[in-house]
ZAZATOR-996195 format. One record per residue: x, y, z of N, C-alpha, C, O in turn; residue in one letter. Coordinates in steps of 0.2 Angstrom, whole numbers, plus 5000, padded with zeros to 4 digits. Example, Ala and Ser with C-alpha at 12.3 -4.5 7.8 and 13.67 -1.06 7.14 Angstrom:
REM ZAZATOR-996195
506649725039506249785039506649845039507149835042a
506449895035506849955036506450005039506750065040s
END
This chain:
REM ZAZATOR-996195
511050535058510550575056510050595061509750555065m
509950665060509450685064508750655065508550645060s
508450645070507650605071507250675070506650675071l
507550735068507050775067507050785060506650825058s
507450755055507250775048506650735046506450675047l
506350795042506050775038505950695034506450665035t
505450655030505650625027505750635019505750585016p
505750675016506050715010506850725012507250675011l
507150775016507650775021508150715021508750715018a
507950675024507950595028508450565018509050565016a
507850555014507950535009508550555005508950515003s
508650635005509150645003509850645007510350645004i
509750635013510450625018510550545016511150545015h
510350505016510350445015510850445009511450435009e
510350455001510950454995511550524998512050494997l
511550544999512350575001512750515004513150485002q
512550515010512850455013513150385010513750355010t
512550375007512750315000513350344997513950324998l
513350394992513950434988514650444992515250444990i
514450454997515050485001515450435005516050445007m
515150365005515250315007515550255001515550195002s
515850284995515950224990515550204987515750174982f
515050194987514450144983514550194977514350254977h
514750164971514850184966514250154961514250184955p
513950114963513150104959512550114963512450074967a
512050154962511550144965511150134961511250154956i
510350084964509850064960509150084963508850054968v
508950134960508150164962507550134959507150174955i
507450084960506650054957506050104958505750104964e
505850144953505050154954504950204948505350204943t
504450234948504150254940504150344940504050384935v
504450354948504550434949505150464949505550484954e
505250464939505850474938505950564938506550584939e
505550584938505550654941505650674948506050724950e
505350654950505750644960506450614960506850654963r
506650574957507250544957507550614955507750644960v
507650664950508150694948507950744952508550774954q
507350774957507450834961507650804967507650854971t
507850744969508050714975509050724974509450744978l
509150694966509950694966510050784966510450804970l
509550824961509950874962510050904967510450944967q
509450904976509750914980510350884983510750924986e
510550834982510950794986511650824982512150834985a
511550824975512450864973512350944975512750974978t
512050964974511851014976512451034983512951064981q
512251024989512351014994513250994994513651014997d
513250944990513850924991514350944984514850914982m
514150984983514551014978514750974972515350974970k
514250934969514750884965514050894958513450884959m
514350894953513850894947513350824945513350774948q
513150834943512350794941512350774933512150824930l
512450724930512350704923511950664924511950634929l
511450654917510850634916511050594910511550614906e
510650534909510750514902510250474900510050434904w
509950464895509350444890509650424885510150444884s
509250354881509650324876509450384869509750394864i
508950424872508550484865509050554866509150594861t
509250574872509750634873510250624875510550674876q
510550564877511250544878511550584884511150604887g
512150604886512250614892512550694891512950724887l
512050724897512050794898512050804905512050764909a
512150884905512050904913511250914915510850934910r
511150894920510650904923510150974923510451034925s
509750974922509151044922509251074928508751054931h
509651114932509351124939510051104944510151134949g
510551054940511251054945511551104945511551154941a
511951104951512451164950512951174945513251134943v
512851244942513351264936514251264938514651244934k
514351294943515051314945515151254953514951274959d
515451214952515651194959516451224960516751224965v
516751234954517351244956517751294951517351324947s
518351314950518451354945519051294942519251314937s
519151234944519751224942519551184936518951174935a
520251174932520251174923519551124924519051144922p
519651074927519251004924518651014924518250964924e
518351074925517551094926517451144922517051184923n
517751154917517651214910517151184906516951224901r
517151114907516551094903515951124904515651124899w
515751144909515151164912514951234907514451244904v
515651274908515451344903515351314896515051344892d
515651264895515951264886515251234882515051254877e
514951174887514451154886513851174889513451134891c
513751254890513051284893512551264887512751254881a
511951254890511451234886510951294881510751344884p
510851284876510851324871510151374875510151434873p
509651344880509051364883509051344891509551314892s
508751354894508651354900508251274901508251244906a
508051254897507651204896507851134893507551074895h
508351144889508751074884509351094885509651144882k
509651054892510251054892510851024885510750974882p
511351054884511551014879511950964880512350964885a
512050904875512450844877512950834876513050864871a
513350784877513950784875513950744870513650694871f
514350764865514350724856514250674857514550654863e
513950624853514050554852514050514858514550494859d
513450504863513550484869512850444870512650414875t
512450444864511750434864511750344864511250324866t
512250314862512250264864512750224868513350234868e
512450164873512550154878513350134881513550154887p
513550104877514450104875515050164877515550164880l
514650204873514950274869514850304878515250324881k
514350304879514150354887514650334892514950374895a
514650274893514850244898515650254897515950254902l
516050264890516650264889516850334889517450354889k
516150404890516450464890516250464899516550514902h
515950434902515950454908516750424913517150444917m
516850364909517450354912518050394910518450404915q
518150424905518550514904518650554908519150594909d
517950564911517950634914518250634922518050594926i
518550674922519050694929518950724933519350754936g
518050724936517950764943517450714943517250674939f
517350734952516850674953515950714951515850774950k
515650674951515050674947514650624949514850574949a
513950634950513450584949513050574945512750624942v
513050504941512750504931512150464935512150414939f
511650494932510850474932510550434926510050464924l
510650394925510750334920509850314919509650294924l
509550314916508850314914508650254910508750254904k
508350214912508150174908508750114906508650074901d
509250114911509950094907509850004907510049974902f
509549984916509749914914509749874909510149824909a
509149874903509149844898509749834894509849774891r
510149884894510849884889511249834893511649794890h
511149824899511749784904511549714902511549664907l
511149684895511149614893511649624889512049574888e
511849664885512249674881513149654885513349684890d
513349604882514249584886514649644887514949664891a
514549674880515349744881515049794884515349834888e
514449804883514249854888514249844896514349884901v
513949764897514149754904514949754907515149774913a
515349734902516049764904516149804906516549814911r
516049874901516349934903516049964908516350004911q
515249934910514949964915515349944923515349984928f
515649884923515849834926516649894929516949904934r
516949914921517549944924517550014926517950034930d
516950054924516750134927516650134935516850174940v
516050064936515950064946516650054946516950104946v
517050004946517849984950518050074949518150104955q
518050114944518550174944518150204948518550244951l
517450214949517050254954517250244960517450284963f
517150184963517450154969517950194973518050214979a
518250214967518950254972518850324970519350364971q
518350344967518550434966517850454969517750514970s
517450414971516950444974516150484969515750534970r
516150444965515750454958515250404959515450354963s
514950414958514350364958513750374950513550414947a
513650304950513050294945512350294950512350274956i
511950314945511050284950510650254943510550284938v
510550194943510050164938509450174940509350184947l
508850194936508350214938508050184933508350184927t
507250154934506850124932506150094933505850134937g
505850054932505350044937505349964939505249944945n
505649934933505849854938506349824933506349804927a
507049854938507649824934507749774936507549754942i
508049734933508449664933508949664930508949654924k
509649664935510149664933510349594932509949544933l
511149594928511349524927511749494934511749534939p
511849444935512049444942512749454944512849444950a
513249464940513749494939513849564941514349584944e
513349584941513249684942512949664948513149674954i
512449634948512049624955512449654960512149694964a
513149624961513549634967513749684969513749704974h
513949714963514149764964513749834965514149874966d
513249844965512749884967512149874973511949824976v
512049954975511849944981511149974980510950014976v
510649944984509849964981509450034987509350034993y
509250064983509050134988508150124989507950134983f
507850124994507250114993506850184993506750224998d
506650204987506350274989505450254990505050224986l
505150274996504750284997504150314995504350354990k
503650314996503050364992503150444996503450455002l
502950474992503150544994502850545002502450515003p
503050585008502950615013502650665014502650705009g
502350685019501950745021502250795019501850835016r
502850815019503250875018503050875009502850925006d
503250805004503350854998502550854996502250904992e
502250814997501350824995501050884998500550904996l
501450925004501250975004501551044999501251084997q
502151024999502451074993502151074985502051124981q
501850994983501350974979500851034979500751084976v
500351014985499851074987499951144984499651174979v
500451164988500551224988500751264980500751314977t
501051214978501351244971500751224965500651254960d
500351174967499751174961499251224964498751224960a
499051254969498751304969499051334967498951324961m
499451394968499851434963499651454957499451504954r
499851394955499951384946499251374944499151404939s
498551344948498051344947497751414946497351434942l
497951464950497651524951497851574948497551624947r
498551564944498851614940498751594933498551634928m
498851514932498851504926497951504922497751534917k
497651474926497051434924496351484927495751494924n
496551524932496051574935495551534939494951554939r
495851464942495451434945495451484954495851514957v
494851474956494451504963494651464967494251424968a
495351474971495651424976495251464984495451514987i
494651404986494251414991494351384998494051395003e
494951344996495251315003495551355008495851405007l
495251325015495851385021496251355021496251295018q
496651385024497251365027497151305033497551265034e
496651305035496451245039496351185036496551135039a
496051195030495851135025496751125022496751085017d
496951125022497551105017497951015019498150975016v
497851035026497950965031497750895027497950845024p
496850915029496550865025496750855019497150815017t
496550885016496850895006497550835007497450775004l
498250855012498850825010498650755011498850715006v
498350735015498050685019497650625013497750565012q
497150665010496650635005497250604999497150564995a
497950654999498550634993498850574996498950534991l
498850555002499450515006499350435000498750404999s
500050414998499750354996499950354987500150304983g
499850414986500050434979500650454977500950494981m
501050444971501550484969501450544968500850574968t
502050594967501850654966501550694959501350754960l
501750654954501250654947500750644948500350684946k
500350584952499650584951499550614954498950614954q
499750664961499450714966499050764962498450784962a
499850794957499750844955499050834950498550884951r
499050784945498450774943497750754945497250764941q
497850744951496950744954496950804957496350824957v
497350854959496950914960496950954955496551004955i
497350954950497151004944496550954940496250994936a
496250894941495750874938495150894942494650904939y
495250894951494650904954494451004953493851024953a
495151044952494951104951494451134945493951174945a
494851104940494651124933494051094931493751114926l
493651034935492951014932492551074935492151084930e
492551124941492151144942492251234942491851284943d
493051214940493151304943493551334948493851384949g
493451284951493851314959493951254963493451214962k
494251234966494551214973494451194981494851194985l
493951184981493651184989493851094993494051044991t
493651114998493851055004493251005001493250955005l
492751004997492250954995492650924991492650864992q
493050944986493550924981493850844983493950794979d
494050864991494150784994494050744991494450714988v
493250724991492850674991493050644983493050584981g
493150694977493350654970494050654970494350614967r
494350694973495150664976495250594979495850574978i
494950564983494850504986494550444982494650384983l
494050464976493850394972494250394968494350334966q
494650444966495250444960495650404964495850344962r
495850414970496450374973496250294974496650244973k
495550294976495350234977495450174970495550114971a
495450204964495550184956496250184955496550144952q
496650224958497350224958497550154959497750114955v
497550154967497850094971497450044969497649994972i
496950024967496749974965496949944959497149884958r
496949994953497249984946498049964948498249904945e
498549994952499149984953499549944958500149944958g
499349904961499449864966498949794969498449774966g
499249764974498749714977498249734981497749704982v
498349794983497749844988497249864985497349884979l
496549854989496049904988495849934992495649904998e
495750004992495750054995494950084999494650114994y
494750085003494150075007494250175009494550175014f
494050235007493950305010493850295017493550235019p
493950335022493750335027492850365027492750415024t
492250345031491750335029491350365035491650355040s
490750395036490550405045489750365043489250375047d
489650315038489150285035489050235040489550205040a
488650215044488950165047488850085046488550075041p
489150035049489049975045488849935051489149935057v
488349895049487749845054488249785055488349745051d
488449775061488749725062488549695069488749715075l
487949635067487649615074488049575077488449555075g
487849555083488349545088488949575091488849635093g
489549535092490149535092490349595097490649645095f
490049575104490049635108490749615109491149655108n
490949575111491449555114492249605111492649635114g
492149575105492649615100492549695100493049735101l
491949725100491949785101492149825107492349885108k
491949775113492249815119493049815118493349875119q
493449755118493949745116494349825111494749855113w
493949835106494249865099494149945104494549995103l
493549945108493550015111494250025116494550075115a
494449985119494949985125495550005119495950065119q
495649965115496249975110496450045106496950065103a
495850045106495850135101496250195106496350255104r
496350175112496650235117497350215114497750255113v
497650145111498150155110498550205106499150225107g
498250235102498250265097498250365098498250415095f
498150355104497950425107498650445109499150415110s
498650525110499450575114499450555120499850575123p
498950505124499150495131499650435131500250435134q
499250395128499650315126500550345124501050325128a
500550385120501150405117501750425122502350395122k
501350475127501750505133501950445136502550445137a
501650375140501750355141502250305139502550265143l
502450305132502950265128502550195127502750135127n
501950215125501550145123501450135115501350185111l
501550085114501550065106500950075104500450055109k
500650095096500050095096499850005095500349975096p
499349965093498949905095499249885087499149915082p
499549845088499649795082499149795077499149825072k
498649735079498149695076497849635079498049615083g
497349615076497049555078496949495071496949515065i
496849445074496749385070496049355071495849335077l
495649365067494749355067494749265062494849245056i
494649215067494849165065493749135065493249145069v
493649095060492949085060492749015054493148985050g
492049005053491848985048491449045041491149095042i
491649015036491349075032490849095031490349055031q
490749165032489849215032489849215038489249205039g
490249225044490149225049490149325051489749345054c
490549355048490549415049491249455050491449505052g
491749395048492549425047492449485045492349535048k
492449475038492649525034492249605036492549655035s
491649585038491249645039491449685045491249745046l
491849655049492249675056492749715054492749765057a
493149695048493649715046493249795046493249845050a
492949795041492849865038492349905044492149965044k
492049875050491749895056492249945059492150005060a
492949905061493349935066493650015061493750075063i
493650005054494050065050493450125051493550185052a
492850095051492250155051492350185057492450245057r
492350135064492250155070492750205072492650245077a
493350185068494150215071494350275066494750315067w
493850275061493850345057494450355055494850405057k
494650285052495250285046495150245042494850195043m
495550275034495550215030495650145028496050115030p
495150115025495350045026495749995019495449995013l
496249975021496549955013496549865017496749845022l
496149835010496249765008496749745005496849774999k
497249695008497649665002497149615000496649585003l
497449594994497149554989497549494989498049494985d
497549454992498149384991498049354985498449324982t
497349354981497449314974497949354968498149334962s
497949434970498549464965499349474968499749514965r
499449424974499949444976500449404973500949434972l
500249334972500849284969500749304961500249304958y
501549304959501749334953502149264950502549234954d
502049244944502549194941503249224940503649174938k
503449274940503949294939504349284944504049284950y
505149264946505449254952505549334954505749374950v
505449354961505649394964505049444965505049494969g
504549434959503849484959503449464964503249524967e
503349434967502749404974502949444980502549474983s
503749444981504049474988504249574985504449614988e
504049574979504149624978503449674979503449724982k
503049634976502049644977501949674983501749724984n
502249604991502349624996502549674998502149715001f
503249684995503449764999503049814997502849845002r
502949834991502549894988501849894993501649944995q
501649824993500749844997501049865004500749915007a
501549845007501749885014502049945015501849985019i
502449965009502650045008502150085007502250145009a
501550055004500850105002500550115009500350175010l
500350065013500050055019500550115024500350165027a
501050085024501450135027501550215025501650265029e
501550215021501350305017500450315021500250375021s
500250295022499450325022499150305031498550305033m
499750295034499750285041499250335045499150385041a
499050345048498650295052497950285048497550325047p
498150195048497650175043497450085046497850065050t
497050045045496749975045497049955039496949995034v
497449895040497649845034497249775034497349735039l
496749765030496249725031496649635026496549625020w
496949595030497249545026496649485026496449455032i
496449465020495749425020495949355017496149335011d
495749305022495949245022496649255020496949255014e
497049265027497749255027498149195026498749195024i
497649125026498149065024498249045020498649005019e
497849085014498049075006498649115004499049104999k
498749165009499449205005499749175010500349195008a
499849145014500449135021500349055023500649035028l
499749005020499648955024500348915020500548865024g
500648915014501048865011501648855015501948805014g
501848915020502348895024502148865027502548885032s
501848815029501948765033502048695029502248645032t
502048685022502048635020502848635015503348665017g
502648595008503248575004503548645002503448695006s
503848634996504248664994504148674987504648684983d
503548664985503248654979503348724977503448734971a
503148784981503148864977503948884977504148944975d
504348834979505048864978505148894984505648934984g
504848884990504948914997504749004996505249044997g
504149024993504049084992503449094998503349154999l
503249065000502749085005503049065012502849085018s
503549025011504049035019504249115019504049145023r
504749145011504849195011504349255013504549305017r
503749255011503249305013503049295020502649335023l
503149245023502749225029503449275034503449315039f
504049255031504449295036504449355036504449385042g
504449385030504449455028503749475032503849525036s
503149445032502749485036502749475043502449515046f
503049405047503149425052503849485055503749515059l
504349485051504649535054504349625054504549675057t
503949615049503549695048503249695054503249745057w
502849655055502349635063502849685066502749745068m
503349635066503649645074503949705075503949735081q
504149735070504749795069504349865068504549915070e
503649865064503349915060503249975069503249965075k
503250045065503150085068502550135067502350165071t
502350135062501850145058501250155063501150105066q
500550205064500050165066499750125060499350155056e
499950075059499450025056499049945059499349895058i
498649955060498249905064497849845058497449845054f
498249785060498149735055497649695057497649685063v
497149685052496549635053496749595049496649595043v
496949545052496849475047496449415049496349395055a
496049395043495449345044495749285042496249295039t
495549235043495549155041495049105042494649125047a
494849065039494149005039494648935040494448875042n
495248955038495548875039496048875042496648885039d
495848855049496448855054497148805054497648825058l
496948745051497348705048497948715044498348665043s
498048785040498348815036498748835039499348825037q
498448875045499148945048499448905050499448855053l
500248955048500848925053500748925060500348965062p
501048875064500948885071501148975075500849015078p
501848985071501949045073501749105073501949145077e
501249105069500649165069500249175075500049225076l
500149115079499849095083499749115089499349125093l
500749125088500849135095500949215098501149265096r
500649205104500449275109500949355107501549355105k
500949375106501449435104501349425098501749465095g
501149385093501049405085500649465083500749515080r
500149445086499349485086499249505091499449455095f
498749565095498649595101498149515105498249485110d
497649515100497249475103497049425096497049455090e
496849365098496449315093495949295094495849265100l
495449315088494649295089494449255087494749225082f
493949225090493649165086492749205085492449235089f
492549185078492049195077491449125076491549095071v
491049115080490549055081490249065076490349125073d
489549025073488949025071488649085077488849075083l
488149135074487649185079487349135082487449075081p
486949165086486549135093485949135093485849135087n
485449145097484749175095484649235095484249265091d
485049275100484849365099485249385091484949425088p
486049345089486049375085485849355078485949395074e
485749305077485249275073484649345072484449355066r
484449365078483749395077483849465074483449505071t
484349475077484649555073484949545067484649575062t
485349505064485449495058484849495053484749535048i
484449445054483749425051483449515050483349535044l
483349545056483049625055483449665050483149695046q
484249665050484649695046484449695040484349755037i
484249615036484349615030483649615028483449615022h
483149615032482449635029482449695029482249715024l
482649735035482449805034482949825025482749845020t
483449815027483849845020483649835015483749875011r
483149765015482649755008481949775008481649765003h
481749825014481149875014480549835015479949835013r
480849775019480349735021480249755029480849765032q
479749755034479549775041479749705044479549655042a
480149705049480449635053479549615057479449555058p
479249655059478649665065478249625060477749605064q
478249615054477649585050477749515048477349485045q
478249485051478749405051478649385057478649425062f
478449315057478449275063479149255064479449205063d
479549315069480249305070480449255072480849205069m
480149245079480449165083480349115080480749065081p
479849095074479949035069480649065065481049025063a
480549115063481249105058481849125062482349135058l
481849135069482649135070482749055073483249015071v
482249025076482348945076482448905069482848855069k
482148925063482548885056483048895056483348855053a
483448955058483948965055484348935058484848925054i
484248915064484848895069485348855066485248805062d
486248865066486548845062486748875055487148855052g
486448925054486548975047487049025050487049045056f
487549055044487949095045487449155045486849155045s
487949225045487649275044487549295036487049335034g
487949265033488049275024487549245022487249265018a
487349185026486749105025486149145024485749135019e
486149185030485349235032485149265029484649265027i
485749325025485649365019485349335015484749345014e
485549275012485649255004484949205005484749175000q
484649205010484149165013483549225012482949205010a
483649285012483149355012483149355006482549355003v
483749365001483549384995483349324991483049344986i
483549264992483049224988482449224988482049244984t
482249204994481549234996481049284992480549274990a
481549344992481149384988481149384981480749404978l
481549344979481549324973480949274970480749274964y
480849244975480449194976479849214974479549204969r
479549264981479049324980478749354975478149354974a
479349384970479249424963479049384959478649384954l
479249324961479249254954478349254955477949254950y
478249244960477349224962477049294964476549304967l
477349344962476949404962476449424967475849444966q
476849404974476449414982476949444985477449434983k
476849484991477249514996477649444999477449384999p
478449465001478449425007478449405013478449455017l
478349345014477949325021478449285024479049275022d
478049255030478349205033478549125030479049085031t
477949115025477949045023478449055019478949015020a
478449085015479149085009479649085013480049045012i
479849135017480349125019480649075024481249065026l
480149035025480348965032480348915024480948895022l
480048905021480148875013480948865009481348825008d
481048935008481748945007482248925012482848905010t
482048915019482648915024482648835024483148795023i
482148815024482048725023482248695018482448635019k
482448735011483048715005483548715004483848685000a
483948765010484448785012484848725013484448675014t
485448705014485848675018486648715020487148725016i
486548725025487148785029487848735028487948675028p
488248785029489048745029488948715037489448675038l
488448725042488748685049488448595046488648545047s
488048605041487848535041488448515036488748465038v
488548545030489048505026489748495029490048445029s
489948545031490548555034490648525043491048545046r
490148485045489948475051490748465055490848495060r
491148415054491548405057492248445056492748425059e
492348495053492748535052492648605058493048615062a
492048635056491748665064491848615068492348635070l
491748585071491748545075492548545079492748545085q
492848535075493648535076493948605076494448625080t
493648645072493848735073493748735081494248745085l
492748735084492848745090493348725094493748765097r
493448655095493748615099494448675102494548705107a
494748695095495548715095495248775097495448805102i
494748805095494748895097494448905106494448945109a
494348865106493948845115494448845119494348855125q
495348845117495948825120496348885118496748905123e
496348925113496748995111496449045109496849095109r
495849045108495549105106495049135111494849105116f
494949205109494549255113493649255110493449295106v
493449225111492549235107492549295105492849345108n
492049315099491949385097491449415102491349475103v
490949365106490349385109490649405116490249435120r
END
């Protein structure tokens, strides 16, 4: 396959290769049924093969848009005899809505063809249908015909699963999204009298905003943005990104944070900031010219509330990349195979949106079980293996920021040099960092830091994490409101004295973490 092929052309080529190499049954798990139809129409058109579609409502019929005359051979006369009454509703073969009868009809067709069967997998639970399906597959293995099963979640009986090959339909690439934008703008201009105020130079920005969406979702958000005010402009990209964040959050285990110019207040972390400034050149054209791969990512370990999560957001902002957060609590599913599928879908979405930052919060919760027993049936170990393989082999510009609180739960393999570009340790903030953090939170809540005894407060919050400092300020403000007086140093000090920080309640765990970090990790300062 040529390296110059677009993602769309590469998908078509791969489908053609599977069909021509005697794979009689292909499974495509996706909600994008229309896109599968388009890919198969393109593939079969080039191969001079017929494409037929089946659904339980329509039965078996020639696909609308499929090649109409591949040859003048007698076995292809059905093309003319069964010509559809209209261009929008191809005629179906008689009595083929029932799955069993449809399979028998497919078996009797005497020419090479590709059969797209929609939502067919559930019917294979019937023993007679399953047996007939296997008979057809055995026949097609000799004739180069093929069955394509499509649906959102396809579960096959074990005896049939061995006869099929899975085709990984990735999310639409830039070329397909570009075509959607072009078609949508033409349709909106002609049918809805929408003013298209996008310049040609703005189209790539719109296409990038649509990355990670299905073609249907892309069309819908473009139409919504345009019809809301009767025009499509560069400002509509913001609306599209808001809708995109909602779609991603509803559809899987990822949360999406669009690229933003708003600063993130990250007190301290000078060592990490310096490392990131140097690592950023790994995404530059100059690095590519030297055959240097983009940086893989970093692991940040530290006590809770010390800014690890804030660091992930700060990296995305500084590098002007979108941020994807992997929600580990939604990764696991009670059904066999679904957790691995959730992980694959999350990775596929991240790859479709590259360049991006992928934030895996509390990674020990997702992969930590790989160090223990088989209480989860080995699921954690399988996910851990998949993650390591992906980290090792990924070629897309995805920078992984993994954060962890409990180092004891992390698999030793994850800490080996080379898995991540660097391992960082976040300790409790020192005096200058506590001063900065306190000033940030006072200012955020409309308090003037110069009106407080900062040295006394900074001394009092020794041993506090950044999150604990923030909470102390918030609690003190509520106390001041209750007392109906302005916040002052005395109220803040009373609140601080009443707080037991994690450095006290978990003193032994922090000491152990510090001892390990001194040998293996780089301090973020």
